[in-house]
C-alpha positions as CSV (number, residue, x, y, z in Angstrom):
1,M,12.7,159.3,-9.7
2,S,15.8,158.7,-11.7
3,I,18.2,161.5,-12.5
4,P,18.7,162.0,-16.3
5,A,21.9,163.2,-18.0
6,V,22.3,166.9,-18.6
7,R,20.9,168.1,-22.0
8,G,23.6,167.9,-24.7
9,F,25.8,165.5,-22.6
10,H,25.3,162.0,-23.9
11,D,26.3,158.6,-22.6
12,A,28.2,156.4,-25.0
13,L,27.0,152.8,-24.2
14,P,29.2,149.8,-25.2
15,E,28.0,149.6,-28.8
16,A,28.7,153.3,-29.5
17,A,31.8,153.4,-27.4
18,R,33.4,150.6,-29.5
19,V,33.0,152.7,-32.6
20,L,34.3,155.8,-30.9
21,G,37.2,154.0,-29.4
22,R,38.1,152.4,-32.8
23,I,38.1,155.8,-34.4
24,E,40.4,157.2,-31.8
25,R,42.8,154.2,-31.9
26,I,43.1,154.3,-35.7
27,A,43.6,158.0,-35.8
28,A,46.3,157.8,-33.1
29,Q,48.1,155.0,-35.1
30,V,48.2,157.1,-38.3
31,L,49.4,160.2,-36.4
32,E,52.1,158.3,-34.7
33,R,53.3,157.0,-38.2
34,H,53.3,160.6,-39.3
35,G,55.7,161.4,-36.5
36,F,53.3,163.0,-34.0
37,S,53.5,162.4,-30.3
38,E,50.6,162.5,-27.9
39,V,50.1,165.2,-25.3
40,R,47.4,165.2,-22.6
41,L,46.0,168.6,-21.8
42,P,43.7,169.8,-18.9
43,I,40.0,170.3,-19.8
44,V,40.0,173.6,-17.8
45,E,41.9,176.7,-18.8
46,R,41.9,180.4,-17.9
47,T,39.2,182.1,-19.8
48,E,41.6,184.8,-21.1
49,L,43.4,182.1,-23.1
50,F,40.4,181.7,-25.4
51,A,39.3,185.3,-25.4
52,R,42.8,186.3,-26.6
53,S,43.3,183.5,-29.1
54,I,40.0,182.5,-30.5
55,G,38.7,186.1,-30.6
56,E,36.2,188.0,-28.4
57,T,33.7,188.5,-31.3
58,T,33.5,184.8,-32.3
59,D,30.4,182.7,-31.5
60,I,32.5,180.4,-29.3
61,V,33.7,183.2,-27.0
62,E,30.5,185.2,-27.1
63,K,27.9,182.5,-26.7
64,E,29.2,178.9,-26.4
65,M,31.8,178.7,-23.7
66,Y,31.2,177.1,-20.3
67,T,32.8,179.8,-18.0
68,F,32.8,180.0,-14.2
69,P,34.8,181.7,-11.5
70,D,37.2,179.7,-9.4
71,R,37.2,180.2,-5.6
72,D,39.8,182.9,-5.9
73,G,37.8,184.7,-8.5
74,T,39.8,183.6,-11.5
75,L,37.6,183.0,-14.5
76,L,38.0,179.4,-15.8
77,T,36.5,177.8,-19.0
78,L,35.9,174.2,-20.0
79,R,38.0,174.1,-23.2
80,P,35.9,174.6,-26.4
81,E,38.7,173.5,-28.7
82,G,42.2,172.1,-28.5
83,T,44.6,174.3,-30.4
84,A,44.8,177.2,-27.9
85,P,45.4,174.9,-24.9
86,L,48.1,173.1,-26.8
87,A,49.7,176.4,-27.8
88,R,49.6,177.4,-24.1
89,A,51.3,174.2,-23.1
90,F,53.9,174.7,-25.9
91,V,54.7,178.2,-24.6
92,E,54.6,177.3,-20.9
93,H,57.0,174.4,-21.2
94,H,59.3,176.1,-23.8
95,L,58.9,173.3,-26.3
96,D,60.6,175.4,-28.9
97,Q,63.9,174.9,-26.9
98,R,63.6,171.1,-27.2
99,D,63.2,171.0,-30.9
100,Q,62.8,173.4,-33.8
101,V,59.8,171.5,-35.0
102,S,57.1,169.9,-32.8
103,R,54.5,167.4,-34.0
104,L,51.9,166.9,-31.3
105,Y,48.4,165.4,-31.1
106,Y,45.7,165.1,-28.5
107,V,42.5,163.2,-28.0
108,G,39.8,164.3,-25.5
109,P,36.6,166.0,-24.7
110,M,35.6,169.6,-25.6
111,F,32.7,171.7,-24.4
112,R,30.4,174.2,-26.2
113,H,27.0,175.4,-25.1
114,E,25.3,174.9,-28.4
115,R,21.8,173.9,-29.3
116,P,22.0,170.0,-29.3
117,Q,21.3,168.4,-32.6
118,K,22.5,165.6,-34.8
119,G,26.3,165.6,-34.7
120,R,26.5,168.6,-32.4
121,L,26.7,167.9,-28.7
122,R,27.7,170.1,-25.7
123,Q,30.3,167.6,-24.7
124,F,32.1,166.1,-27.7
125,H,35.4,164.6,-28.4
126,Q,38.2,165.6,-30.9
127,V,41.4,164.1,-32.3
128,G,43.6,167.0,-33.1
129,A,47.2,167.4,-34.5
130,E,49.5,170.4,-34.6
131,L,52.7,170.9,-36.5
132,I,54.6,173.8,-34.9
133,G,57.8,175.4,-36.2
134,R,57.3,175.5,-39.9
135,E,55.8,178.1,-42.2
136,D,56.6,176.5,-45.6
137,P,53.8,175.3,-48.0
138,L,55.1,171.7,-47.7
139,A,54.1,171.7,-44.0
140,D,50.5,172.8,-45.1
141,A,50.4,170.1,-47.8
142,E,51.7,167.4,-45.4
143,T,49.2,168.3,-42.8
144,L,46.4,168.0,-45.3
145,V,47.8,164.7,-46.5
146,C,47.9,163.5,-42.9
147,L,44.2,164.5,-42.4
148,V,43.3,162.6,-45.6
149,D,45.3,159.5,-44.4
150,V,43.5,159.5,-41.1
151,L,40.1,159.7,-42.8
152,E,41.0,156.9,-45.2
153,A,42.3,154.7,-42.4
154,V,39.2,155.3,-40.3
155,G,37.0,154.4,-43.3
156,V,35.1,157.6,-44.1
157,P,33.7,157.2,-47.6
158,E,34.3,160.0,-50.1
159,P,35.0,162.9,-47.7
160,R,35.0,166.4,-49.3
161,L,38.1,168.5,-48.6
162,L,37.4,172.2,-48.9
163,V,40.5,174.5,-49.0
164,G,40.9,178.3,-48.9
165,S,43.2,181.0,-47.8
166,L,42.7,183.9,-45.3
167,G,45.8,185.8,-46.3
168,D,47.7,187.5,-43.6
169,E,48.1,191.0,-42.1
170,A,49.7,192.2,-45.3
171,C,46.5,191.7,-47.4
172,R,43.7,191.1,-44.9
173,P,43.2,194.7,-43.6
174,A,42.3,196.1,-47.1
175,Y,39.9,193.2,-47.6
176,R,38.4,193.7,-44.2
177,D,37.6,197.3,-45.1
178,E,36.1,196.2,-48.4
179,L,34.0,193.5,-46.7
180,R,32.8,196.0,-44.0
181,A,31.6,198.4,-46.7
182,F,29.9,195.5,-48.5
183,G,28.1,194.5,-45.2
184,E,27.1,198.0,-44.3
185,A,25.4,198.3,-47.7
186,R,23.3,195.3,-46.8
187,S,23.0,195.8,-43.0
188,E,19.2,195.7,-43.0
189,R,19.4,192.1,-44.3
190,L,21.9,191.0,-41.6
191,C,21.2,189.6,-38.1
192,G,21.9,191.7,-35.1
193,N,25.1,189.9,-34.3
194,C,26.5,190.4,-37.8
195,R,25.6,194.1,-37.8
196,R,27.4,194.5,-34.5
197,R,30.5,192.6,-35.8
198,L,30.8,194.7,-38.9
199,D,32.9,197.3,-37.1
200,K,35.2,195.0,-35.1
201,N,35.5,191.9,-37.2
202,P,33.6,191.9,-40.5
203,L,35.0,188.5,-41.6
204,R,32.6,187.0,-39.0
205,I,29.6,187.8,-41.3
206,L,30.8,185.1,-43.7
207,D,30.7,182.5,-40.9
208,C,27.2,183.3,-39.7
209,K,24.8,180.3,-39.8
210,E,21.6,182.4,-40.2
211,E,20.0,181.8,-43.5
212,G,19.2,185.4,-44.1
213,C,22.9,186.4,-43.6
214,R,24.1,183.6,-45.9
215,E,21.8,184.9,-48.6
216,A,22.8,188.5,-48.0
217,T,26.5,187.6,-48.3
218,A,26.3,185.1,-51.1
219,D,28.0,187.5,-53.5
220,A,30.5,188.9,-51.0
221,P,34.0,189.6,-52.3
222,A,36.4,186.7,-51.7
223,L,39.7,187.1,-49.9
224,V,41.2,184.4,-52.0
225,D,41.0,186.7,-55.0
226,R,42.7,189.5,-53.1
227,L,45.8,187.8,-51.6
228,C,49.1,189.6,-51.6
229,A,51.9,188.2,-53.7
230,A,53.5,186.2,-50.8
231,C,50.2,184.7,-49.7
232,G,49.1,184.0,-53.3
233,E,52.4,182.2,-54.0
234,H,52.1,180.2,-50.7
235,F,48.6,179.1,-51.6
236,A,49.6,178.2,-55.1
237,Q,52.3,176.0,-53.9
238,V,50.0,174.2,-51.4
239,R,47.5,173.5,-54.1
240,A,50.3,172.2,-56.5
241,L,51.6,169.9,-53.8
242,L,48.1,168.5,-53.2
243,D,47.5,168.0,-56.9
244,A,50.9,166.2,-57.2
245,Q,49.8,163.7,-54.5
246,G,46.4,163.1,-56.2
247,I,44.5,164.6,-53.2
248,A,41.0,165.5,-54.2
249,W,40.1,169.0,-52.9
250,E,37.8,171.9,-53.7
251,L,38.4,175.6,-53.5
252,D,36.1,177.3,-51.0
253,R,36.1,181.0,-51.7
254,R,34.3,182.0,-48.5
255,L,35.9,179.7,-46.0
256,V,36.5,181.7,-42.8
257,R,36.3,179.3,-39.9
258,G,35.0,180.3,-36.5
259,L,38.4,181.2,-34.9
260,D,40.3,184.4,-35.3
261,Y,43.8,183.0,-35.1
262,Y,43.8,181.4,-38.6
263,V,46.0,182.9,-41.4
264,R,46.7,181.8,-44.9
265,T,45.7,178.1,-45.5
266,T,42.4,177.1,-44.0
267,F,40.4,174.0,-44.7
268,E,37.3,172.0,-43.7
269,V,36.3,168.4,-44.5
270,T,32.7,167.2,-44.8
271,A,31.0,163.8,-45.1
272,A,27.6,162.5,-45.9
273,G,25.2,161.4,-43.1
274,L,25.2,164.5,-40.9
275,G,22.6,166.5,-42.7
276,A,23.2,170.3,-42.6
277,Q,26.0,169.8,-40.1
278,G,28.2,168.0,-42.6
279,A,31.6,169.1,-41.2
280,I,33.6,166.3,-39.6
281,G,36.8,168.3,-39.2
282,A,38.7,171.5,-39.9
283,G,41.9,173.4,-39.4
284,G,44.4,175.8,-40.7
285,R,47.5,177.8,-40.3
286,Y,47.9,180.0,-37.1
287,D,51.3,181.7,-37.5
288,G,50.6,184.5,-34.9
289,L,48.9,182.5,-32.2
290,L,51.9,181.6,-30.0
291,A,53.2,185.2,-30.0
292,Q,49.7,186.4,-29.2
293,I,49.6,184.4,-25.9
294,G,53.1,185.4,-24.9
295,G,55.3,182.8,-26.7
296,P,57.9,182.9,-29.5
297,A,57.0,184.1,-33.0
298,T,56.6,180.5,-34.2
299,S,54.4,179.3,-37.1
300,G,52.0,176.5,-36.8
301,I,49.3,174.5,-38.6
302,G,46.9,171.8,-37.5
303,F,43.5,170.2,-37.7
304,A,40.9,168.6,-35.4
305,L,38.3,165.9,-36.2
306,G,35.0,165.4,-34.3
307,V,34.9,161.8,-33.1
308,E,31.1,161.7,-32.7
309,R,30.6,163.2,-36.1
310,L,33.0,160.6,-37.6
311,R,30.9,157.9,-36.0
312,I,27.7,159.2,-37.5
313,A,29.3,159.4,-41.0
314,L,30.7,155.8,-40.7
315,E,27.4,154.4,-39.5
316,A,25.5,156.2,-42.2
317,A,27.7,154.5,-44.8
318,D,27.9,151.1,-42.9
319,P,24.8,150.5,-40.8
320,G,26.1,147.1,-39.6
321,L,29.3,148.6,-38.1
322,E,28.2,148.5,-34.5
323,Q,27.0,144.9,-34.7
324,R,30.2,143.7,-36.3
325,L,32.3,145.4,-33.6
326,S,30.1,144.0,-30.9
327,A,30.6,140.5,-32.5
328,E,34.3,141.0,-32.5
329,A,34.1,141.8,-28.7
330,S,32.4,138.5,-28.0
331,P,34.4,136.2,-25.7
332,T,36.4,133.5,-27.3
333,V,36.1,131.3,-24.3
334,F,33.4,131.2,-21.6
335,V,34.9,129.5,-18.5
336,M,32.0,128.0,-16.6
337,P,32.6,126.7,-13.0
338,I,30.0,124.2,-11.8
339,G,29.9,124.4,-8.0
340,A,31.9,126.4,-5.5
341,A,34.8,124.0,-5.5
342,A,35.5,124.6,-9.2
343,E,35.6,128.4,-8.9
344,V,39.3,128.6,-7.7
345,D,40.6,126.6,-10.7
346,A,38.1,128.3,-13.1
347,L,39.4,131.8,-12.0
348,R,43.0,130.5,-12.4
349,I,42.3,129.2,-15.9
350,A,40.5,132.4,-17.0
351,R,43.4,134.5,-15.8
352,R,46.0,132.5,-17.6
353,L,44.0,132.5,-20.9
354,R,43.6,136.3,-20.6
355,A,47.4,136.7,-20.0
356,E,47.9,135.0,-23.4
357,G,45.5,137.4,-25.1
358,V,42.4,135.3,-25.2
359,R,39.0,137.0,-24.6
360,V,37.5,135.3,-21.6
361,E,34.2,135.6,-19.8
362,L,34.1,133.9,-16.4
363,G,30.8,132.6,-15.4
364,G,29.7,131.5,-12.0
365,G,26.9,131.9,-9.4
366,R,24.2,130.4,-11.6
367,S,22.9,127.1,-12.8
368,V,24.6,125.3,-15.8
369,K,21.5,126.1,-17.9
370,S,21.5,129.9,-17.1
371,Q,25.3,130.1,-17.6
372,M,25.0,128.3,-21.0
373,R,22.3,130.8,-22.0
374,R,24.5,133.7,-21.1
375,A,27.5,132.2,-23.1
376,D,25.2,131.9,-26.1
377,K,23.9,135.4,-25.7
378,L,27.4,136.8,-25.5
379,G,28.3,134.9,-28.7
380,A,31.1,132.9,-27.0
381,A,32.9,130.6,-29.5
382,R,33.6,128.0,-26.9
383,V,32.6,127.1,-23.3
384,L,35.0,125.4,-20.9
385,L,33.0,123.6,-18.2
386,I,34.8,122.7,-14.9
387,G,32.9,120.8,-12.3
388,D,33.5,118.4,-9.4
389,E,34.0,115.4,-11.7
390,E,36.3,117.4,-13.9
391,L,38.4,118.5,-10.9
392,A,38.8,114.9,-9.7
393,A,39.9,113.7,-13.1
394,R,41.9,116.8,-13.9
395,R,39.8,117.1,-17.0
396,A,37.3,119.6,-18.4
397,T,34.6,119.7,-21.1
398,L,35.1,122.0,-24.0
399,R,31.9,122.8,-26.0
400,D,32.1,124.3,-29.5
401,M,29.1,126.6,-29.5
402,R,28.8,126.7,-33.2
403,E,29.1,123.0,-33.9
404,K,27.3,122.1,-30.6
405,A,29.9,119.4,-30.1
406,D,31.7,118.5,-26.8
407,Q,35.1,117.1,-26.2
408,R,36.9,116.1,-23.1
409,L,40.3,117.8,-22.4
410,A,43.1,117.0,-20.0
411,V,43.6,120.3,-18.3
412,D,46.5,120.3,-15.9
413,M,45.8,123.3,-13.6
414,D,49.5,123.9,-13.3
415,L,50.0,124.3,-17.0
416,E,51.7,127.5,-18.2
417,G,49.4,129.9,-20.1
418,A,50.6,129.1,-23.6
419,A,50.2,125.4,-23.0
420,L,46.7,126.0,-21.6
421,V,45.7,127.9,-24.7
422,A,46.9,124.9,-26.8
423,A,44.9,122.6,-24.6
424,V,41.8,124.6,-25.2
425,G,42.4,124.2,-28.9
426,E,43.9,127.3,-30.3
427,A,41.1,129.3,-28.7
428,R,42.3,132.6,-30.2
């Protein structure tokens, strides 16, 4: 009996992997143009990092983390998100001493024990970017412009950018008390989790996915209407900068996000094709996070995009995407040795063509007929046949698979790679 994959952990076969890889490559190219540098972070962190940063009353920490004890008893967690690990790396390696402003991005897997459904896996991948060291509204606007530029380059059609503000510790406490009173007056309509959270963190009731809770809090007071003067001015400047750039955005009056470290500007981006789970990315400002985990009092803002969710959105808008990328991955030249004696030179030719950037599939081990069928199945543009007669004459047969036409080429096995490419007939 075969052994299946673990529930919620999916294989990405070549067709899907091509789309996922393309998304990651394009996103990285845009981020590099925006001045971000890649960091590679471990997938395992100490559990306390997430409990202290994300918040002990969040769904992620309470229900979704993969946590286990190490052999020495230390509690470890497969990272459920990337901002806290990056902040930990920033603090541990004293990156604030290298530069006043850091622009860092990461690409990699995250892990959450959620109910698997469309666009929501237990192992998923994110592209995330963090701008650390600036607290001005321009940094917020630039981060949002960068997010929009990534989505545009990837090809997401008509994403919706939702923007809000969570204020800070100057204006949030009073709002928290007001929201707690609001929730207590409707406690019989809230789920058990929300009733329990009312005392410690009432903002979490706005983030609950239970339909009953969403209905009960539909007319909840909005923090964006209760910002202090400083937060209100900051948010107004962010909105003005976005408008000046022609960025389409919508005000979300109840945008909370599922992590406690956010302050002031928060945002989420959604796209069609994912059903109820329409979010493809999110982020916000986290000015107190680094100090909270033992680092300097440094401001930061960032975002993360779900790569699998982006793939679903892209394919919903363009059902032929996988097929086109698969066609682009077809070999340009199929080198076909006919007989054992031809294999040495066939391998040499294939290697030289590859060194020049030509996509090459090397055949062998089968009859001419079966190799030709494989070349046709792979969508190879040309087939280079090398057999005993060709070896003796230092020639080869080049077949154009589209025109079904053959031509004899003089192929000197000692040619340099560029000359060999020219001999094959501008195979690229």
